[in-house]
N, C-alpha and C positions, 0 to 999 in steps of 0.2 A: 706295265707302268701306270700307268693310271690309277690300277686297282695296290700298288705299291704307294701313290703319292694320299690315297684317301685311306689308309690304312695311318699314314705318318701323320695325318692330319687330323686322324681320330685320336693318335696318342699326343697331340699335343693339347686337345681338347679335354682328355679324359680325366684331366681332375675336378671339371665344371657336370655336377652331376646329373643338373637339370638342363632339359633340349631350349626351355626360351631364355636362359640363362646366356648359355651357347649363342642363339639365335641374337640375342641384345647384343651381345661385346661385339659380335660381326658386323652386326648393324652399324654400331658407333664408330667402329671403325673406319668402314666403307665411306662412311657417312664424312667423316673428318678429311680420309684419304679426298673425296668427292669434293669435299666445298675445297680441296689446297689448288686440285687439280682443275678442277670444271669452273671454276668463278669465276666469271670476266673482270680483267681488270677494269676500273674506274676511271681510265684516262686515256684520251687520243690528244696525239701528237700531230697538229697541222702548220702546216710547211707555206705561209706567206711573204708577198715583200715587206722587206728591213723596214720600210719608211710608214707600215702600218704600225710600229711597234716603238714605246717607249723605253728607255735606258732599263727598265724593269722588267721588260720583254711582256708589258701589257699595252693593252690596245689604246692608240691614242685618243684623246678626248673628239677628238674631229670625227672619229669613226662610231659618236656612241648611237648615232641612228642608222649605222651601218647593217646589213644584213651577218656579219661577221658576227658582229657584238650580241646581235638578236640568237644568235646560234648557240654561243658558247651560255647566255644565260637560261636557254630553255633548255640544254643540256643539263645546266647547273640541277634545274630543276628535277629533272628527272636521275641525279646522284650520278653524272659524269663530269668528269672535270677538262675541259676543253685547254691546252696547253701551245700555244703558238709559237712556231720557231721561224727564226727565218736567217738570212746568211749573216757572218757576224766579220769584223776587221773594217778596212776603210770602203766607201762607196763607190768610190773611183776605180777600187781594186776589185769591183765585184763582177760578174759573168752575169748574162741572163737568168731568170729563176728557172726557168724548163731546164737549162743546162745545168745547174745547179741539183736541182732536182735527180736528172739522169745519170748525176756520178753516183749518188748515195742515194737510192730511194729508200732501200730497206732502213733506215732513221726514221722514219716519218709512216704516221696512217692513212693519213688525206693529206690531199692540196686540192686545188683548181688548175686547169689548162686549158688552156684557147685552142682552139680546133679549127686552126689555120697551119701551124708548122706542122711537116710531112716526115721528117726525119726522126721520127723516136724511134730509141733504140727498138728491138724485137723483143727481145728479153722481158722489156716491161709487160708487154701486150697478155703475158701468162701468171703475171705476179699482182699488178693492179686490176682493177675494175672500174666501172663507168658506175656512177650514183646516177647518172641523167644531165642534159643538161640544164642548167639552173638560171642564165643569164646572156642577154646578148647586148652587145656596147658597140657604137657604133664606128665607122670610119669615118670621122668628119672632117670638110674641107671648107672653108670661110674665109673670103673675102674682102679687103679692103672696099667699101661702097666708091669711091672715090679715086682706085685704084684699076681695079677689072673689074671685068666681067667674064668669068668663064660659063661656055654652056657644054664642051667637047671635053672629052680627057685628055684630050692632044693638047687642049687648051692651056695645060699644065707644066709643057714643053717652056724653058727656058723663064718661067717665072721664078717672083722670089719666095721660095716654101720656107717658112720657117716651122720647127716643133721641137718638143720638149722629150728627152727621154732617156732614164738615166741605164747605164751600163744593166743594170737589176732587168727594164722594160725591154730587153733587146727584141722580143717580139715585135715590139712596137713599130720599132724601125724596119725589122722583114717587112711588115705589113706595109709600111708608106713605099718601100722598095718594091714592092710587088705589083701594086697599082702605080707607081710611077714608068717599072717596063710595061705598062697598055699603053702608056702617054707616049713614051719615046724617051722621057728622061731616065736622070741615073742619080740615086740616091750620094754617089762621089762627087757630085756636081758642085760648082763652088755657089751654086745660086739655091741650095739647098744645106740648110744648115739648124743644125741642135742644139739651142742654147744653153740643155742644158750644163750648171744645176742653176743658172739665171732663169729669171722671170722674165715672162712675155711684157714687154711695155707696149702701146697703141703706137707711139713714138716712132718707135724702132724700123728701118727700112725692111720692109717685107710687104707681099702682095697675097700670099696665099697663107692660112695658117693651117697645120693639119692637130688635130686634137683627138681622142677617144673620150671625151669628158662630154657627158651632154649640158647643153646649156645651163639648166639647173643647177649643177654641180658647180659650175664656177663662179657664182655668188659666194662659196668661200674660198677656191684657191686661187681664181686672181679676182677680186671687185672690179676691177678698172675693165677688163676686158668681159665683164656681163654688163656692166652699165652702158660700154660702147656699143654692145648687140643690142639690149633694150632700145636704145639710140639710133639705131639705125645705122652705125658707123661701120660695121661690120656684118655680111650677112652668111648664110647657106648658100653654098656653091650646089647646084642643081643640073646634076649630068644630062643631058638630055640622051646621053647614050649609055646612061648606068647600069642596062641588062647585060652590058659586055663582060661586064666585074664579075656576074657567077658563072659564065661562061666558061673564064677564063682562068680563074680562081674558083673553083667547085664550092668549097670550103665556106663560103661567102653565100650571105642568103640576104635581097633586097628589103626593106621596111619603107613603104607608105607611110609619110607624116600628113596629114591633112594642115591644111590653113588654120593659121591661130592657134594649134593647138600644146605649141610649148607655152606659149606666154599669152594667153586671152586677152587681156588688158590692151597692150601694146601692139595685136595683128601678129604674132609671130610665130611660124613664119609668116612672111604675106604672102607665100604661095603653096602650092599642095608640090611636097618635094620627094624623091626615093631618097634612102640613105641605105647602102651597103653597111651590113652588119656580121658582127663575128659571132658567135658563139662560145659559151663556157660551160665547162664540165666537169665536176666534182668527180675524181677517181681515188680510188678507197686502196688500200692493201689486200689483195686477196687472204691474205692470211689471217685477218684482223676479227674476234670473236665476232659469229654471227648477232649475237644479240645485240653487239656493240651497231652493227650496222643497220639492223632491223631500228633499232631509235635514233641513231642520224639520218634513216632516211625518213621516216617520220617528220625528223624535226625538219629538214629539208624542204618534207612537202608543206606541213605547214606553213614555211616560211615562204618561200618562193611560190606558194600557189595561189598566190592573193594578187587582187589585179592590181598593176605598175601604170599609173596612166595611160597613154596608147601603145606601151612598150609590151605589155603582156595582157592575156585577159586571165580570166578566175579559171585555175587548175588548168593553165598552159604548162605552167612550171610544175616539176624537173618532166623532161620528159627524155625519151631515146633516139639518137636520131643516125642516120646513113654516115653522116660527116666526123663522128666521134672516131677518135683510132684506139677505147676500149671496148670493149667485150660488159655488155649492160653484168652488174651481179644481179641473179639471179634472186635474192631478196630484194633487192629493190624494186626490181622488176614485180615481184607479188606484192608489195607492200603499195606499190604508187595504182598497181589493177585493182587490189581487194581489199587493202587495207592491213590493219592486224587485226585477226582472226582470234588472237588466241585468249581462253578464257581466263587462266590465270594473268595475266596483264590488266583486266579489269578491277583485282584486289589485291594487285602486289608492286611495288616498285619495278620498274622492267626490269633492273640487269636481275636482282631477286626472282622475278618471275622465271627467264630464260635460265637460271641453274637451276630451277626446280623443273622447269620443262626438258634440261639436260638427264637431270635425273630420272626422271620419268620415261624417259626415251631409252637411256642406258637400265636400268634395273627391274624398270618393267618385266621384260622378258626375265631376266635374271634369275627374279621373284617366282614369275610363273612356273617356271621349268626348275627352281634351285630346289624349292621347298617342297616339292613331294620327296626331289631325290634325298634333300635332309632325313624328311620322314621315315624313307623307306635306308636311310644308311647305316642305321642301329641293326637292323633286320639283315643287310646284305655283309655284313661288317661279324654279327654271331654266324652269319651261314658260310663265309669264309673261316674263322675260326673252327668252326664245327669240323667243315670237310679237313682241315690242316689235322687236326686230332683226329679224325677219322683215320686217315691216312697213318698216323702215327700206331695206331694200335690195329691195322692190316699188316705194318710192317711185325707190330709182334706177336701177332699171332701165326703167320707165316715161318717165323723165325721158332715159337712154342712148339707150333706142330713137326717140323723139323727134328727136333731132337731124338724122337725114337728112330730117327733111321741115321743118326749121325754117330761116326765112328769115332775114337777116344782122340784120334789126333786133330778132329773138328772142332771138338770143344772150347777151346781155346779162340778159334776164329771167331765163333758164334759168340763167346762173351764178349769178345773185341766189338765187333758187329753192335752188342746192346748196347756197351759204354759210350760207342759214338752217337746212340739215338736217343741216349741221356744225357749224352752233353748236347744235341740238338736243341731237347726242349729244353734244356737250362739254360742256354743261347739264344731261343729266340727272341729276336728283336724289336716286335713290338708288345710293348708292357702292358698294354689295355688285355692281351690274354693271358698275363700272367694274373693280372687282377679280378678279371670278371669270372675267369674259367681255372678257378684255384682248386675246387673239386675233381674235375674233369683230369687235369694235370696229374695232382697227388696220386690221382685212381693210377693213370699210364705209369706214372715211375714208380710204385706199387708193384706193380705186374711187371715191371723189369726185371724189379730186385729179387720176386719170385721167382720167376725164368732162369736170374743170374744162381741161384740156390738148389734150381734143380740143375742145373748144368754141374754145381759142384756136387751132388748126392752124386749122380752119373759118373762123374770124373771118378770117384771114389769106390762105388762099387764096382768099377772096370778095372 
């Protein structure tokens, strides 16, 4: 079968006389097909919260300093377009971002996921991989200074707690419910009020505020709340039994916040406090082109590897954690540990460098093995053709030798065998044999005609 295929291939290129021309044609065709199938796509689809986007699908101006915007800029510099997608439709009809993602994960390349929820579909573990933990955010409780003084988790029970979480932010409600469970309170209690989509007001009737935003974020989100914090009207709740949280909720971690580290000029917080934190990971579709995973990992390392006040040390993020639900992507793990060791990446744009690496990986062994075969092919085909011609000669000599022992009634049978042999030569399906071995085939057929004449002469003599 292999020899038959090679012979047909030689037939197909028989009109090309020069081997280097043949090589050039094969190379250009292979390069074109490789570019079409192997060149990585230049866009990544990132699922985020809908309130991060304007009507045109662009990040809202308030996020110009956010990491998402920086990721988009960095990728654009490398020739990669980051496209943000979110839920569509009315906000109050939405589901949590995670649940929305779980229903149709293959529509997206990348998203962020909080390492808090445990009911993640098992099928996702094989189809998505982690690029590591890139940030942590707080589970903060603040109290009005003139209405409450909480020291233990159980003190949350019977307190009027307010918070704001849209349906899309359902995970934040879930986190609150888990913490309240440890205090003996219930999220469904009439004392626990979700004010979304309204804005929190200081003069509203509440004792405790639950939020996942840092105080310095409030300056933009809720200036009134921020000013109240600076003036000491609201303060952090510093749980003395905070160690119970990561023991009972293993995905949480505690962070020590030194005195006066938030607002130095105001001396806030007024004491050393411990805040429970939730980590956030970036997960990527396992089928995403490895070169894009490499570029994205480099960008994440560049952006999140910088120090962030007291929240992160230099080079702390990204990292892989035991509380993550998704296995680390091997490319990201290598990038974070060793960096990009590619020589081509130093001289070419990232996507083109990745394309060249694929070509080298695929074609280097093919060229090393195929080039000698290509050079030896003509000799091999010549050997096959001569072997075939020699076989015809062998049959001819056998028939010619048998003429001296034939009876008159056998002459017609021998003539039929010669006619069949002649037809076999004429109908031989590989054209290159007819074009490259014209003289040899002519001699074979002439020899057949000579034997036919001998048979005719012997037949007449008898």
